[in-house]
DRENDO-1510 file (C-alpha; in Angstrom, 1 decimal, always signed):
<recs>
REC; n; res; u; v; w
REC; 1; MET; +0.0; +0.0; +0.0 .
REC; 2; PRO; +1.5; +3.2; -1.1 .
REC; 3; ASP; +2.5; +5.8; +1.5 .
REC; 4; ASP; +0.7; +9.0; +0.7 .
REC; 5; TRP; +1.7; +11.1; +3.9 .
REC; 6; GLY; +4.0; +13.1; +1.9 .
REC; 7; ARG; +1.4; +14.0; -0.5 .
REC; 8; ASP; -1.1; +15.3; +2.0 .
REC; 9; ARG; +1.1; +17.3; +4.5 .
REC; 10; PRO; +1.9; +21.0; +3.7 .
REC; 11; ALA; +5.2; +21.8; +2.3 .
REC; 12; PRO; +7.6; +23.5; +4.7 .
REC; 13; GLU; +8.0; +27.2; +4.4 .
REC; 14; ALA; +11.3; +29.0; +4.6 .
REC; 15; VAL; +11.6; +31.3; +7.7 .
REC; 16; GLY; +15.0; +32.8; +6.8 .
REC; 17; ARG; +17.6; +32.6; +4.3 .
REC; 18; PRO; +20.3; +30.1; +4.8 .
REC; 19; ARG; +23.5; +31.7; +6.2 .
REC; 20; ARG; +25.3; +31.1; +3.0 .
REC; 21; THR; +22.7; +33.1; +1.2 .
REC; 22; MET; +22.9; +36.3; +3.6 .
REC; 23; SER; +23.8; +39.4; +1.9 .
REC; 24; ARG; +27.0; +41.2; +2.8 .
REC; 25; THR; +25.0; +44.0; +4.5 .
REC; 26; GLU; +23.0; +41.6; +6.6 .
REC; 27; ARG; +26.1; +39.7; +7.6 .
REC; 28; ALA; +27.8; +42.9; +8.8 .
REC; 29; ARG; +24.8; +44.0; +10.8 .
REC; 30; ALA; +24.6; +40.6; +12.5 .
REC; 31; ASN; +28.4; +40.8; +13.4 .
REC; 32; ARG; +27.9; +44.3; +14.9 .
REC; 33; ASN; +25.1; +43.1; +17.1 .
REC; 34; ARG; +27.0; +40.1; +18.3 .
REC; 35; ARG; +30.0; +42.3; +19.2 .
REC; 36; ARG; +27.8; +44.8; +21.1 .
REC; 37; ARG; +26.2; +42.0; +23.2 .
REC; 38; ARG; +29.7; +40.7; +24.0 .
REC; 39; ASN; +31.0; +44.2; +25.1 .
REC; 40; LEU; +28.0; +44.8; +27.3 .
REC; 41; THR; +28.5; +41.6; +29.1 .
REC; 42; VAL; +32.1; +42.3; +29.8 .
REC; 43; LEU; +31.3; +45.8; +31.0 .
REC; 44; SER; +28.7; +44.5; +33.4 .
REC; 45; VAL; +31.2; +42.1; +34.9 .
REC; 46; LEU; +33.7; +44.9; +35.3 .
REC; 47; VAL; +31.2; +47.2; +37.0 .
REC; 48; LEU; +30.2; +44.5; +39.4 .
REC; 49; VAL; +33.8; +43.8; +40.3 .
REC; 50; ALA; +34.5; +47.5; +40.8 .
REC; 51; VAL; +31.5; +47.8; +43.2 .
REC; 52; ILE; +32.7; +44.8; +45.2 .
REC; 53; VAL; +36.3; +46.0; +45.4 .
REC; 54; GLY; +35.2; +49.6; +46.1 .
REC; 55; ALA; +33.0; +48.6; +49.0 .
REC; 56; GLY; +35.9; +46.7; +50.5 .
REC; 57; LEU; +38.2; +49.6; +50.1 .
REC; 58; LEU; +35.7; +52.1; +51.6 .
REC; 59; GLY; +35.9; +50.5; +55.0 .
REC; 60; SER; +39.6; +50.0; +55.0 .
REC; 61; LYS; +42.7; +52.1; +55.6 .
REC; 62; VAL; +43.7; +51.3; +52.0 .
REC; 63; TRP; +40.9; +53.4; +50.8 .
REC; 64; HIS; +41.9; +56.3; +53.0 .
REC; 65; GLY; +45.5; +55.9; +51.9 .
REC; 66; LEU; +44.6; +56.0; +48.3 .
REC; 67; PHE; +42.4; +59.1; +48.5 .
REC; 68; GLY; +44.1; +61.1; +51.2 .
REC; 69; GLY; +41.6; +60.6; +54.1 .
REC; 70; THR; +42.2; +60.9; +57.8 .
REC; 71; PRO; +43.8; +57.9; +59.6 .
REC; 72; SER; +42.0; +56.5; +62.7 .
REC; 73; ASP; +44.7; +57.8; +65.0 .
REC; 74; TYR; +47.7; +60.1; +64.7 .
REC; 75; SER; +51.2; +59.3; +65.8 .
REC; 76; GLY; +54.1; +61.5; +66.8 .
REC; 77; ASP; +54.4; +64.7; +68.9 .
REC; 78; GLY; +51.9; +66.8; +67.0 .
REC; 79; VAL; +52.2; +69.9; +64.9 .
REC; 80; LYS; +51.4; +73.0; +67.0 .
REC; 81; ASP; +49.9; +74.2; +70.3 .
REC; 82; VAL; +46.2; +75.1; +70.5 .
REC; 83; VAL; +43.8; +75.8; +73.3 .
REC; 84; VAL; +40.5; +73.8; +73.5 .
REC; 85; GLN; +37.6; +74.1; +75.9 .
REC; 86; VAL; +35.9; +71.3; +77.9 .
REC; 87; HIS; +32.4; +72.4; +78.8 .
REC; 88; THR; +30.5; +71.7; +81.9 .
REC; 89; GLY; +28.6; +68.4; +81.5 .
REC; 90; ASP; +30.7; +67.2; +78.5 .
REC; 91; THR; +30.8; +63.5; +78.0 .
REC; 92; THR; +33.9; +61.7; +76.8 .
REC; 93; THR; +32.3; +61.6; +73.4 .
REC; 94; ALA; +31.6; +65.3; +73.4 .
REC; 95; ILE; +35.2; +66.0; +74.4 .
REC; 96; GLY; +36.4; +63.8; +71.6 .
REC; 97; LYS; +34.2; +65.7; +69.1 .
REC; 98; THR; +35.7; +69.0; +70.3 .
REC; 99; LEU; +39.2; +67.6; +69.9 .
REC; 100; GLN; +38.5; +66.2; +66.5 .
REC; 101; ASP; +37.0; +69.5; +65.3 .
REC; 102; GLY; +40.1; +71.3; +66.6 .
REC; 103; GLY; +42.4; +68.9; +64.7 .
REC; 104; VAL; +43.8; +67.5; +67.9 .
REC; 105; VAL; +42.8; +63.9; +67.4 .
REC; 106; ALA; +42.0; +62.0; +64.2 .
REC; 107; THR; +38.6; +60.8; +65.3 .
REC; 108; SER; +36.3; +61.2; +68.3 .
REC; 109; GLN; +36.1; +57.5; +68.6 .
REC; 110; ALA; +39.9; +57.2; +68.9 .
REC; 111; PHE; +39.7; +59.5; +71.9 .
REC; 112; VAL; +36.8; +57.5; +73.4 .
REC; 113; ASP; +38.7; +54.3; +73.0 .
REC; 114; ALA; +41.9; +55.8; +74.5 .
REC; 115; ALA; +39.9; +57.1; +77.5 .
REC; 116; ALA; +38.1; +53.8; +78.2 .
REC; 117; GLY; +39.5; +52.3; +81.4 .
REC; 118; ASN; +41.9; +55.2; +81.9 .
REC; 119; ALA; +41.5; +56.5; +85.4 .
REC; 120; SER; +43.0; +59.9; +84.5 .
REC; 121; ILE; +39.9; +60.8; +82.4 .
REC; 122; SER; +38.1; +61.6; +85.7 .
REC; 123; ALA; +40.6; +64.3; +86.4 .
REC; 124; ILE; +39.5; +66.3; +83.3 .
REC; 125; GLN; +37.4; +69.3; +84.6 .
REC; 126; PRO; +35.5; +72.0; +82.7 .
REC; 127; GLY; +37.9; +74.7; +81.5 .
REC; 128; PHE; +40.5; +75.5; +78.9 .
REC; 129; TYR; +43.5; +73.3; +78.1 .
REC; 130; LYS; +46.6; +73.7; +76.0 .
REC; 131; VAL; +47.1; +70.6; +73.7 .
REC; 132; ARG; +48.7; +70.0; +70.3 .
REC; 133; THR; +47.2; +69.3; +67.0 .
REC; 134; GLU; +47.5; +65.8; +65.4 .
REC; 135; ILE; +48.6; +63.9; +68.5 .
REC; 136; PRO; +47.7; +60.3; +69.4 .
REC; 137; ALA; +44.4; +60.0; +71.3 .
REC; 138; ALA; +46.1; +58.5; +74.3 .
REC; 139; ASN; +48.4; +61.6; +74.4 .
REC; 140; ALA; +45.4; +63.9; +74.3 .
REC; 141; VAL; +43.9; +62.1; +77.4 .
REC; 142; THR; +47.2; +62.5; +79.2 .
REC; 143; ARG; +47.5; +66.2; +78.3 .
REC; 144; LEU; +44.0; +67.0; +79.4 .
REC; 145; ALA; +44.5; +65.3; +82.7 .
REC; 146; ASP; +47.7; +67.2; +83.5 .
REC; 147; PRO; +47.0; +70.4; +85.6 .
REC; 148; GLN; +50.1; +72.0; +84.0 .
REC; 149; ASN; +48.1; +72.2; +80.7 .
REC; 150; ARG; +45.2; +74.1; +82.3 .
REC; 151; VAL; +45.0; +77.7; +81.1 .
REC; 152; GLY; +42.7; +80.6; +81.8 .
REC; 153; ARG; +42.1; +79.5; +85.4 .
REC; 154; PHE; +42.6; +81.9; +88.3 .
REC; 155; THR; +41.4; +82.8; +91.7 .
REC; 156; ILE; +40.1; +86.2; +93.0 .
REC; 157; PRO; +40.6; +86.3; +96.8 .
REC; 158; GLU; +37.9; +87.7; +99.0 .
REC; 159; GLY; +38.2; +91.4; +99.6 .
REC; 160; ARG; +40.3; +92.1; +96.4 .
REC; 161; GLN; +39.5; +95.3; +94.5 .
REC; 162; LEU; +39.7; +96.0; +90.8 .
REC; 163; ASP; +43.0; +98.0; +90.8 .
REC; 164; ASP; +46.4; +97.0; +92.3 .
REC; 165; ILE; +47.1; +98.4; +95.7 .
REC; 166; ALA; +50.4; +99.2; +97.3 .
REC; 167; ASP; +51.3; +98.8; +101.0 .
REC; 168; VAL; +52.6; +102.2; +102.2 .
REC; 169; LYS; +55.2; +100.7; +104.6 .
REC; 170; SER; +56.5; +97.7; +102.7 .
REC; 171; GLY; +55.9; +98.8; +99.1 .
REC; 172; ALA; +54.5; +95.4; +98.3 .
REC; 173; VAL; +51.9; +95.4; +95.6 .
REC; 174; THR; +48.7; +93.4; +95.8 .
REC; 175; LYS; +47.4; +92.6; +92.4 .
REC; 176; GLY; +43.8; +93.7; +91.7 .
REC; 177; VAL; +41.1; +91.8; +89.8 .
REC; 178; PHE; +42.2; +93.3; +86.5 .
REC; 179; SER; +45.8; +92.2; +86.9 .
REC; 180; LEU; +44.7; +88.7; +88.0 .
REC; 181; ILE; +42.5; +88.4; +84.9 .
REC; 182; ALA; +45.2; +89.7; +82.6 .
REC; 183; ASP; +47.7; +87.2; +83.9 .
REC; 184; ALA; +45.2; +84.3; +83.3 .
REC; 185; THR; +45.0; +85.2; +79.6 .
REC; 186; CYS; +48.8; +84.5; +79.1 .
REC; 187; VAL; +49.6; +81.2; +77.5 .
REC; 188; ASP; +52.8; +79.7; +76.2 .
REC; 189; LEU; +52.2; +78.5; +72.6 .
REC; 190; ASP; +55.0; +76.8; +70.7 .
REC; 191; GLY; +57.6; +78.6; +72.9 .
REC; 192; ASP; +56.1; +82.1; +72.6 .
REC; 193; ARG; +54.2; +83.7; +75.5 .
REC; 194; THR; +51.0; +85.3; +74.3 .
REC; 195; CYS; +48.6; +87.3; +76.5 .
REC; 196; GLY; +45.1; +87.9; +75.4 .
REC; 197; VAL; +44.4; +91.2; +77.2 .
REC; 198; THR; +46.2; +93.6; +79.6 .
REC; 199; ALA; +44.9; +95.1; +82.8 .
REC; 200; GLY; +44.6; +98.4; +80.9 .
REC; 201; ASP; +42.4; +96.7; +78.3 .
REC; 202; LEU; +40.1; +95.5; +81.0 .
REC; 203; LYS; +40.0; +98.9; +82.7 .
REC; 204; ASN; +39.1; +100.6; +79.4 .
REC; 205; ALA; +36.4; +98.1; +78.7 .
REC; 206; ALA; +34.9; +98.5; +82.2 .
REC; 207; GLY; +34.6; +102.2; +81.7 .
REC; 208; ALA; +33.6; +102.4; +78.1 .
REC; 209; ALA; +31.5; +99.4; +77.2 .
REC; 210; ASP; +27.7; +99.6; +77.3 .
REC; 211; LEU; +25.9; +98.1; +80.3 .
REC; 212; ALA; +24.3; +95.3; +78.2 .
REC; 213; SER; +27.6; +94.1; +76.8 .
REC; 214; LEU; +29.0; +93.9; +80.4 .
REC; 215; ALA; +26.0; +91.9; +81.6 .
REC; 216; ILE; +25.2; +94.6; +84.3 .
REC; 217; PRO; +22.0; +93.5; +86.1 .
REC; 218; ALA; +18.9; +95.8; +86.2 .
REC; 219; TRP; +19.3; +96.2; +90.0 .
REC; 220; ALA; +22.7; +97.8; +89.5 .
REC; 221; ALA; +22.1; +99.7; +86.3 .
REC; 222; ASP; +21.3; +103.1; +87.8 .
REC; 223; PRO; +24.3; +103.4; +90.2 .
REC; 224; VAL; +26.6; +102.1; +87.5 .
REC; 225; LYS; +25.3; +104.7; +85.0 .
REC; 226; ALA; +25.8; +107.4; +87.6 .
REC; 227; MET; +29.6; +106.7; +87.7 .
REC; 228; GLY; +29.9; +107.6; +84.0 .
REC; 229; ARG; +33.0; +106.2; +82.4 .
REC; 230; ASP; +34.8; +105.5; +85.7 .
REC; 231; HIS; +36.1; +101.9; +85.5 .
REC; 232; ARG; +35.3; +101.4; +89.2 .
REC; 233; ARG; +31.6; +101.4; +88.4 .
REC; 234; ILE; +31.8; +97.6; +88.1 .
REC; 235; GLU; +33.5; +97.2; +91.5 .
REC; 236; GLY; +32.0; +94.3; +93.5 .
REC; 237; LEU; +30.1; +92.9; +90.6 .
REC; 238; ILE; +32.8; +90.3; +90.0 .
REC; 239; ALA; +32.6; +87.9; +92.9 .
REC; 240; PRO; +35.7; +86.3; +94.5 .
REC; 241; GLY; +36.3; +82.6; +93.7 .
REC; 242; THR; +38.0; +80.4; +91.2 .
REC; 243; TRP; +37.2; +81.2; +87.5 .
REC; 244; ASN; +37.8; +79.8; +84.1 .
REC; 245; ILE; +38.1; +82.2; +81.2 .
REC; 246; ASP; +38.9; +81.9; +77.5 .
REC; 247; PRO; +42.4; +83.4; +77.2 .
REC; 248; SER; +41.6; +84.5; +73.6 .
REC; 249; ALA; +38.4; +86.3; +74.4 .
REC; 250; PRO; +38.2; +90.1; +74.2 .
REC; 251; ALA; +38.2; +92.3; +77.4 .
REC; 252; THR; +34.5; +93.1; +77.2 .
REC; 253; GLY; +33.7; +89.4; +76.7 .
REC; 254; ILE; +35.7; +88.3; +79.7 .
REC; 255; LEU; +34.2; +90.9; +82.0 .
REC; 256; SER; +30.7; +90.0; +80.7 .
REC; 257; THR; +31.3; +86.3; +81.5 .
REC; 258; LEU; +32.6; +87.1; +85.0 .
REC; 259; ILE; +29.9; +89.6; +85.9 .
REC; 260; GLY; +27.1; +87.5; +84.5 .
REC; 261; ALA; +28.1; +84.4; +86.5 .
REC; 262; SER; +28.7; +86.5; +89.6 .
REC; 263; VAL; +25.3; +88.1; +89.4 .
REC; 264; ALA; +23.7; +84.8; +89.0 .
REC; 265; ASN; +25.5; +83.5; +92.1 .
REC; 266; TYR; +24.5; +86.6; +94.2 .
REC; 267; GLU; +20.9; +86.2; +93.1 .
REC; 268; GLN; +20.7; +82.5; +93.8 .
REC; 269; ASN; +22.0; +83.2; +97.4 .
REC; 270; GLY; +19.2; +85.7; +98.2 .
REC; 271; LEU; +20.6; +89.1; +97.3 .
REC; 272; LEU; +17.4; +90.2; +95.5 .
REC; 273; ALA; +15.3; +89.7; +98.6 .
REC; 274; ALA; +17.9; +91.0; +101.0 .
REC; 275; GLY; +17.7; +94.6; +102.3 .
REC; 276; ASN; +14.0; +94.7; +102.5 .
REC; 277; ALA; +14.1; +95.0; +106.3 .
REC; 278; GLU; +16.6; +97.8; +106.1 .
REC; 279; ASN; +14.9; +99.5; +103.1 .
REC; 280; LEU; +18.0; +99.0; +101.0 .
REC; 281; THR; +18.4; +97.9; +97.3 .
REC; 282; PRO; +20.3; +94.7; +96.4 .
REC; 283; TYR; +23.1; +96.9; +95.2 .
REC; 284; GLN; +23.3; +98.8; +98.5 .
REC; 285; VAL; +23.4; +95.4; +100.3 .
REC; 286; LEU; +26.4; +94.5; +98.1 .
REC; 287; ILE; +28.1; +97.8; +99.1 .
REC; 288; VAL; +27.5; +97.0; +102.8 .
REC; 289; ALA; +29.0; +93.5; +102.3 .
REC; 290; SER; +32.1; +95.1; +100.8 .
REC; 291; LEU; +32.5; +97.3; +103.8 .
REC; 292; VAL; +32.0; +94.3; +106.2 .
REC; 293; GLN; +34.7; +92.4; +104.2 .
REC; 294; ARG; +37.3; +95.2; +104.5 .
REC; 295; GLU; +36.5; +96.3; +108.1 .
REC; 296; SER; +36.3; +93.1; +110.1 .
REC; 297; LYS; +37.2; +89.5; +110.7 .
REC; 298; PRO; +34.7; +86.7; +109.7 .
REC; 299; GLN; +33.7; +86.1; +113.3 .
REC; 300; ASP; +32.5; +89.7; +113.5 .
REC; 301; PHE; +30.9; +90.1; +110.1 .
REC; 302; ALA; +27.3; +90.0; +111.3 .
REC; 303; LYS; +27.9; +92.5; +114.1 .
REC; 304; VAL; +29.7; +95.0; +111.9 .
REC; 305; ALA; +26.9; +94.8; +109.4 .
REC; 306; ARG; +24.5; +95.7; +112.2 .
REC; 307; VAL; +26.7; +98.7; +113.2 .
REC; 308; ILE; +26.5; +99.9; +109.6 .
REC; 309; TYR; +22.8; +99.6; +109.4 .
REC; 310; ASN; +22.4; +101.3; +112.8 .
REC; 311; ARG; +24.5; +104.2; +111.7 .
REC; 312; LEU; +22.6; +104.6; +108.5 .
REC; 313; ILE; +19.3; +105.1; +110.2 .
REC; 314; ALA; +20.7; +107.1; +113.2 .
REC; 315; PRO; +18.6; +110.3; +113.6 .
REC; 316; ASP; +21.7; +112.5; +113.8 .
REC; 317; HIS; +22.8; +111.3; +110.2 .
REC; 318; ARG; +25.9; +109.7; +111.6 .
REC; 319; ARG; +28.6; +109.2; +109.0 .
REC; 320; LEU; +30.3; +105.8; +108.7 .
REC; 321; GLU; +33.9; +107.2; +108.8 .
REC; 322; PHE; +35.6; +104.1; +107.6 .
REC; 323; ASP; +39.3; +104.3; +106.7 .
REC; 324; SER; +38.8; +101.6; +104.1 .
REC; 325; THR; +36.6; +104.0; +102.1 .
REC; 326; VAL; +39.5; +106.5; +102.2 .
REC; 327; ASN; +42.1; +104.1; +101.1 .
REC; 328; TYR; +40.0; +102.7; +98.3 .
REC; 329; SER; +40.4; +105.6; +95.8 .
REC; 330; LEU; +44.0; +106.0; +96.8 .
REC; 331; ASP; +45.0; +102.5; +95.5 .
REC; 332; ARG; +47.1; +102.1; +98.6 .
REC; 333; GLN; +46.8; +100.5; +102.0 .
REC; 334; GLU; +48.0; +102.2; +105.1 .
REC; 335; VAL; +47.3; +101.5; +108.8 .
REC; 336; ALA; +46.2; +105.0; +109.7 .
REC; 337; THR; +44.9; +107.5; +107.2 .
REC; 338; THR; +46.0; +111.1; +107.3 .
REC; 339; ASP; +43.8; +114.1; +107.9 .
REC; 340; ALA; +44.4; +115.2; +104.4 .
REC; 341; ASP; +43.3; +111.9; +103.0 .
REC; 342; ARG; +40.2; +111.8; +105.2 .
REC; 343; GLY; +39.3; +115.3; +103.9 .
REC; 344; ARG; +39.4; +114.2; +100.2 .
REC; 345; ASN; +36.0; +114.6; +98.6 .
REC; 346; THR; +35.5; +111.4; +96.6 .
REC; 347; PRO; +32.5; +109.2; +95.8 .
REC; 348; TRP; +33.7; +106.7; +98.4 .
REC; 349; ASN; +35.0; +108.7; +101.4 .
REC; 350; THR; +32.6; +108.1; +104.2 .
REC; 351; TYR; +34.4; +110.8; +106.3 .
REC; 352; VAL; +33.0; +113.5; +104.1 .
REC; 353; ARG; +30.0; +111.6; +102.5 .
REC; 354; GLU; +26.9; +110.7; +104.4 .
REC; 355; GLY; +25.5; +107.2; +103.8 .
REC; 356; LEU; +27.2; +104.5; +101.8 .
REC; 357; PRO; +30.0; +104.8; +99.2 .
REC; 358; ALA; +28.9; +105.2; +95.6 .
REC; 359; THR; +30.0; +101.6; +94.8 .
REC; 360; PRO; +31.3; +98.6; +96.6 .
REC; 361; ILE; +35.0; +99.0; +97.6 .
REC; 362; CYS; +36.0; +95.3; +96.9 .
REC; 363; SER; +34.7; +91.9; +95.9 .
REC; 364; PRO; +33.0; +90.6; +99.1 .
REC; 365; GLY; +33.0; +86.9; +99.8 .
REC; 366; GLN; +29.8; +84.9; +100.5 .
REC; 367; PRO; +30.2; +85.1; +104.3 .
REC; 368; ALA; +30.3; +88.9; +104.1 .
REC; 369; VAL; +27.3; +89.0; +101.8 .
REC; 370; ALA; +25.4; +86.7; +104.1 .
REC; 371; ALA; +26.2; +88.9; +107.0 .
REC; 372; ALA; +24.9; +92.0; +105.1 .
REC; 373; GLU; +21.8; +90.1; +104.1 .
REC; 374; ASP; +21.1; +88.9; +107.7 .
REC; 375; PRO; +22.9; +91.1; +110.3 .
REC; 376; GLU; +23.1; +90.1; +113.9 .
REC; 377; PRO; +20.5; +91.9; +116.1 .
REC; 378; GLY; +22.0; +94.6; +118.3 .
REC; 379; ASP; +22.1; +98.3; +119.1 .
REC; 380; TRP; +25.8; +98.9; +118.6 .
REC; 381; LEU; +27.0; +102.1; +117.0 .
REC; 382; TYR; +30.8; +101.7; +117.5 .
REC; 383; PHE; +33.4; +99.0; +117.2 .
REC; 384; VAL; +37.2; +98.9; +117.5 .
REC; 385; THR; +39.8; +96.1; +117.1 .
REC; 386; VAL; +41.9; +96.2; +120.2 .
REC; 387; ASP; +44.7; +93.7; +119.7 .
REC; 388; MET; +46.7; +91.9; +117.0 .
REC; 389; GLN; +44.6; +88.8; +117.5 .
REC; 390; GLY; +41.6; +90.6; +116.0 .
REC; 391; THR; +39.6; +91.0; +119.2 .
REC; 392; THR; +36.9; +93.6; +118.4 .
REC; 393; LEU; +34.8; +95.4; +121.0 .
REC; 394; PHE; +31.3; +96.7; +120.2 .
REC; 395; THR; +29.3; +99.3; +122.1 .
REC; 396; ARG; +26.5; +101.8; +121.8 .
REC; 397; ASP; +28.0; +104.2; +124.4 .
REC; 398; TYR; +30.4; +106.7; +123.0 .
REC; 399; GLN; +32.4; +107.1; +126.2 .
REC; 400; GLN; +32.9; +103.3; +126.4 .
REC; 401; HIS; +34.0; +103.5; +122.8 .
REC; 402; LEU; +36.6; +106.1; +123.7 .
REC; 403; ALA; +37.9; +103.8; +126.5 .
REC; 404; ASN; +38.1; +100.9; +124.0 .
REC; 405; ILE; +40.1; +103.1; +121.6 .
REC; 406; GLU; +42.7; +103.7; +124.4 .
REC; 407; VAL; +43.1; +100.0; +124.7 .
REC; 408; ALA; +43.6; +99.8; +120.9 .
REC; 409; ARG; +46.2; +102.6; +121.0 .
REC; 410; ARG; +48.2; +100.9; +123.8 .
REC; 411; ASN; +48.3; +97.7; +121.7 .
REC; 412; GLY; +49.3; +99.6; +118.5 .
REC; 413; VAL; +46.1; +99.0; +116.5 .
REC; 414; LEU; +44.5; +102.3; +115.7 .
REC; 415; ASP; +43.6; +101.6; +112.1 .
REC; 416; SER; +40.4; +99.9; +113.1 .
REC; 417; ALA; +39.2; +102.5; +115.7 .
REC; 418; ARG; +35.8; +103.9; +115.1 .
</recs>
């Protein structure tokens, strides 16, 4: 039986020309397409390899070395001296960030790692420190913990006034607040001693700067204005104590920092409410505190404050007649003032001026301020120190006071007689 499958099925149709029958143009186009696909494949592989390698390099020191980045820590002795500030409440991380921003350490993390487990980190206190740029993080920890690298730190003793004073007998000079501040701005940087301001700069700023830029409080504004451009208008507004200042700050900025912090301290300790019983302003209470500081020993502060208040309200308008107010404007200290000195008409001389001096005459300490705020009850009008041990006798009776003065004269202590 004949096979007729071939007769009935459709004939195959050509779907493309055989390769040997492609035209030259078609063959060239096919070759170009084939090369393009091959190049794209190779490029994709290269990009993938670059991404993988780049990601590895990005997290390695090799990447930083190739592109000039910062190493994780420095080595060596550093490049130059700089001053940095550690703020109150700064964490180790915050200190590290300050050092990194100042070019001292390579990274904040390097400082944190160096400080971990290092007991000396607890010795780092708020303030200003001299360090060097580009030093190892461990070196930075050591430098900050070394008190020798602390700068801008100084102490104002209780009873110190703005200007230097000289002892008449010995000639010794006691540095005033301005000189103490100026000294604190001096720093040795890379072998050169640099001072930010002088006592003269501070004196000029105290007299010329506007009250707002000096942080003068509202309760002191009027009496400060009344002193015009006299630098002593800010006397007493800088409290005694230990301070940290930026050695590179301008004179006005330094005074503003010290006055602002001092005023806040005075107010926190009750100065604003003090004086109500005596009908005095906070500023007048501060003046009384300065007189107490210069006229008596701590054990007698509260009694001397009471003497001052009693004299101020005496019906016969009794003057205070304190030698300390005579010496103040003379910038010198002498045991007994002269008749000529006591006759000088100054804003502070209580021999010729009724009531209180125009300003405080020194920086009173907190015990003296507390005594002025809360004087001891009593009716005393006179006091005199009668021996070298500081024994002071108080009385309301003038004849008794004269007898006490004789005791003081016999013992050679007339400078405190009243």
